[in-house]
N, C-alpha and C positions, 0 to 999 in steps of 0.2 A: 074707700072707693076702689072699685075694680076697673082696670083699664084693659081694653082688648086691642090687639094689633091685628090689622087686616093685611094679610100678605096677598097682593094681587099680581105680582110680577109674573108668576108662572102660569096663571090662568087667563089673563087678559093682556092686551097690549099697553099696559100701564104699570107704574110702580110708584109707591109713596116716596116723597122726598121732602126736603126742607128748602124754603125759598127765601132768598134775600138775607140781609144782615140780621134781621130779627128772627130768622129761622122759622118762618111761618109754615104750617102744614101745607104740603103741595102734592100734586100728581104730575108725573111725567108720562106722556104717551109716546109710544114708538112713533118716530117721525114718519108722516105719510100714512098712518094707520086709520085716521079719522076722515071720513068723507066731509067735504065742505058743508053739505046739507045738515049732517049730524052736528058739526061744530056750531052752526047757526042756531040749531034747536037748543043745544046746551047753553049757549050764551043767553038766549032769550029766557030760558028757564031759570038760569042763575040770577039774572037781573030781577025777574019777577019774584023770586023767592029769597033774594038777598043772600045768596049762597055761593060764594066763590067769584074769582075774577080770572078771566083767561089772559095770561101774560104773553103767550105766543100760540102758534098753531099746535104746539105739543106740550105746553106748560100751563098749569092752573095753580092758583094760590088761594088759600082759605084763611079765615080769621082764627079758626080753631079746629081741632081734630073732629069734633062732632059735625061740623059743616062738611068736612072732607068725607066722612063716613056717609052722611046723608046723600051727598053727590054720587058716591060710588053705588049706594043702594038704588038710587034713581036710575042711573045710566048703565049699570052692569050688564043688563040684557041687551042693550043697544050697541055696545062697543064691539067691533069686530074681533073675533078670537084669532090668536096667532095660528098660522098654518102649521099643520103637523110636519115635523122634520122627517124627511125620507131617509131611510138607512141605505 
């Protein structure tokens, strides 16, 4: 079996993490980076598709890595990108 790691920290306002004592796959968003309207859409989609649970405004938990990857693929284009750092 081949596993792939998705590194999202540098390109989006989120990074992969492990959640809770069972170290479930998770996503951490930069605090304040997601508009409430987008969060509401994500929660509705997650419930409809049984894919992830919003633990807080910035933390999501998933039953397995495939759910996390599916979530990322679904929402990657909607998540605001970090602002470019000025030199």
